[in-house]
C-alpha angles and dihedrals in degrees: 000000000000126000094255092055090052090053091050092051088056088064090050092054088068097046130091091214092068122115134170139207135168097249102055102009119218115008140165115258090211095057100019088225138102113271109286106170123122107225108344137005118248092202100048114135118190123214138153089317088074094052092044093050094046090050095046095048095046094046091051090047093050093045090055091050091049093051095054099091093044093049094050091046090050090049094050094046095050092042091053092045090051093048091047090053091050091049091046091052092048097044097043097040094104093039092055091046092052093049092048094046091053095047103039109009091230105091099152100062099037094039092049091049092052092048091050091050091050092047091049091051089050092051092049091052089048089052091052091051097050094036093059092044094049093047091051093047091049093048092045093051092046096046093045090049092048091051094048091046093050092046091050092052092048091048089058089058093042092244119147128183139191117207130183117194124191123188124203105189155139116243106315091333109103109207097176127021119186123190134189112197126187117183119199111202122185 
């Protein structure tokens, strides 16, 4: 499927004349064909799909914006913890070896095992730090792109909207999301 076809299907997601089957995919029920317009569809008819899509896209966009400070805090905390564990392992390497040699006489095996455990813990914390950051960056890019794409399609049809989203939540766990959507059609 080429890039232009993907853009045309985005118009169809908002239309009530859209249908879908496994053989030909998404098609228009008026023409019984895949979308074949150039820039905009003359026969598009908006319904609750439009309201649903606007709400979904804007909620995802706002959630990503709200998570930003938490994600960067999470990244910094786990990065600092990981670096502290690396420094601890490096600085106290000789100290641990001396203690173990006095107590057991076998500092190499036990000391090496402890160092490997500390390094593994450091790497796991580093993975948590960068994993959360990368997930947020991916989600942010996707949600921002979806919002710009939806807004561009609606601009073609001279449709504007005003949405107010309120979150009642615990930390990063929305329990109640309320939206007020006003669509201004020409």
